[in-house]
C-alpha positions in Angstrom: 6.8 -15.9 2.7 3.6 -13.9 1.6 1.8 -10.8 2.8 -1.5 -10.5 3.6 -4.3 -8.4 5.7 -6.5 -9.5 8.3 -10.0 -9.9 7.0 -11.7 -11.3 10.4 -11.5 -13.8 13.1 -12.8 -17.4 11.9 -14.4 -18.8 15.3 -14.4 -22.8 15.7 -16.1 -24.2 18.9 -15.0 -27.8 17.8 -11.5 -28.2 16.3 -8.3 -31.0 16.4 -7.0 -30.9 19.8 -3.6 -29.6 18.8 -5.6 -26.6 17.5 -7.4 -25.7 20.8 -6.8 -22.5 22.2 -4.9 -21.4 18.7 -6.9 -18.5 17.2 -7.8 -18.8 13.5 -7.7 -15.8 11.2 -9.3 -15.0 7.6 -6.9 -13.5 5.8 -6.5 -12.2 2.1 -3.0 -12.5 0.2 -2.1 -9.1 -1.4 0.9 -7.7 -3.3 3.3 -5.4 -2.1 0.8 -2.5 -2.7 -1.8 -3.8 -1.2 -4.0 -5.3 -3.6 -5.9 -8.4 -3.7 -4.0 -11.6 -5.0 -6.2 -14.7 -5.1 -8.6 -15.9 -2.7 -8.7 -15.3 1.1 -7.5 -18.2 3.2 -7.8 -19.4 6.8 -4.4 -18.8 8.5 -3.8 -20.2 12.5 -2.4 -16.9 14.2 -0.3 -17.0 17.4 1.0 -13.6 16.8 -2.8 -11.9 18.0 -3.4 -9.4 14.9 -6.7 -7.9 14.2 -8.8 -7.2 11.2 -7.0 -4.7 8.7 -3.8 -5.5 10.1 -0.8 -6.5 7.2 1.0 -9.8 7.9 3.6 -12.2 6.5 2.9 -15.7 6.7 4.1 -19.3 5.2 2.2 -22.6 4.0 2.7 -25.8 3.3 4.0 -28.1 5.9 6.0 -25.3 7.2 3.0 -23.6 8.7 2.6 -25.8 11.9 6.0 -24.4 12.8 4.3 -21.4 13.6 2.8 -23.3 16.5 4.4 -24.9 19.9 2.9 -28.5 18.8 4.3 -28.7 15.4 2.2 -31.7 14.7 -1.1 -29.9 13.8 -3.2 -29.6 10.6 -2.8 -26.3 9.3 -2.2 -24.8 6.0 -1.3 -21.6 6.8 0.1 -19.8 9.5 1.0 -16.4 10.7 5.0 -15.5 11.1 4.7 -11.8 11.7 3.2 -8.2 11.6 4.0 -5.9 8.8 4.7 -2.3 10.2 5.3 -0.9 6.6 6.5 -1.6 3.1 9.5 0.5 1.8 10.0 0.4 -1.9 11.6 2.3 -4.9 9.5 3.2 -7.7 9.3 0.6 -10.2 10.1 -2.2 -7.7 6.4 -3.1 -7.5 6.3 -3.9 -11.6 9.4 -6.3 -10.7 7.9 -8.0 -8.2 4.8 -8.6 -10.1 6.5 -10.2 -13.0 8.2 -12.7 -10.9 5.6 -13.7 -8.5 
């Protein structure tokens, strides 16, 4: 799972049937300190988050498991909302080297 900040909503009036009624969000991957990591991506959002909220998401084939219809063409899916991150001093550096 990865962390991201919701940047905005993606509006698609025409999309695959399995995505009908599913909101899409523009999310910016971030590290535990909230700094951007890489470029923004589109993710399906079964949770219903808004701009500025922090979330965790999954990618690849598992992303479709966030939907009731698991045979859907999605690359990223929001799994939950992050309320806060508690870290000890120095943990951020360790995580940065590993990830």
